[in-house]
C-alpha positions, 0 to 999 in steps of 0.5 A: 352634687351627689358625688360631692355629698357622698365625698363629704359623708365619707370624709365625716365617717373617716374622721368619726372612726379616726377620732376615738383612736386619737382621743385614746392616746390623749391623757389628762393628769390632775396635779396635787398642787401647783407645778413644782420639782415634785413633778419633775418626772411628769414635766420632763416626760411631757416636754422632753418627748418621752410621752410622745415616744409612747404615742401619748399626748399628756396634759398636766393640769394644776387644780383650783382646789387640791382636794378635787383631783381624786374625786374628778378621776373617780367620777371619770372626769380625768384619767389620772390624779397625783395624790398621796398614799395616806389620802388613798387609804382614807379614800379606799376606806370611804369606798371611792373607786380609785386605784394606785398605779404608780409612784412619783416620790417613794418616801415621805416628804412630810416632817416635823420642823424646828429652828436649828438654833432653837431650844428644841433639840429632840422630840422630848423637848416639845413638852408644852410646845406650840406646834403649827399645822395646816391640815388636821387628821393625818398630821395629828396622827403623824405627830401623835406617833412621833410624840409617843416615841418620846413618851409624850402625847398630843395632850402635852402640846398645843396645836395651832392651825397656821393654814399654809404659813408653816415656816413663816409661823416658826420664824416669827416665833408664833410656833415652836415647831410645825408638822406637815413641812416638806423637807425638800421645800420648807428647810430650803426656804428657812435657810434662804431666809437666814433661819435654818431649820432641823427636821425630825423625820416621821419614818425615823420616829415611829411612823411606817414609811410610805409613798409621798406622791402617787398616781391614781386611776379610776378603778374602772380604768385600771385595764386602760391600755394607755397606762403601761405606756404612760408608766414606761415613759415616766420611768424613762423620764425619771432615769433621764432626770437622775442621770442629767439633773442639770439638763432636766432642770433646763427642760423643767424651767423652759416650761415654767420660767417663773419657777427659776429661783433659788428655792426651786433650784434647791428643791430640785437638787433635794427632790431628784434623788427621791424620785421613784426609779420604778414608778410602777413598782408596788411595795405591798408590805409598805401598803399593808403596814401603813394601812394598819397604822391608819386604822390604829390611828382612827383615820380609817375604819377598815383596811380593804384588800390591797388589790382593791386600791393598789396595783402593779402594772406590767410596763413594756420593755424599753426597746430603744435601750436594746 
């Protein structure tokens, strides 16, 4: 009996010492929204084995409330959150302990959309227009900057909260334009429904360029040794997606067969070229310029030092490529 008891205790101790090592290699990533082609590199890295090659077991979780992921990461309830650069500046201004460690989509997706065959052929045509939006604050600032370039202001238009019904409100004639439409989704949706749209891009109309989708870690976890390996896998997955878009699509829909429709196929084609080739790379000037824009727009009161909320980690070499 003593021998069996000793063996049981020894086994328990061995499991106890092994579990931290196993847990260290597991990671939880909270998405910004339901799974879609914007998450191509994450899904392929998980399902094609790129994370596994780096000794990581990664769980991707779609949130019940898209506002929750950064807060949960800041509270230590998850390892990473997918978020947006504009929101990061606001959260840094509020003192949330979050740091950008990677980029998924390195350019704006947000756009101002009108009907292609409608009366609005230029932004200056929007005087007196009804413009639909989903989220106030940042989208107001975005629209204000775009209008200013055409000699207009927010006082010259009527803002209408259409919740998330952006393209439907435009097609139905409830609005003359919508702000906040993602160029890789809403334009495709409108074309599929027989109402092609035209997009005015913020970065071409007075708004500094910014990263649309980014990865956030807790500031307290920025030295986590798993993060460089995570970014290595993400970079390898991105290269695979860009070099083999059809095969990568097959991997993507194998995990999410309900997304195999015309809209997502079109969005996939438009999104793949926009994925960040080097997810870890940080464009410091871009962040400084956009921080200034956020402060000038009244969305933030301060601009903390960049190293407080954004970092470029050193990614291990891809030894398999040698």
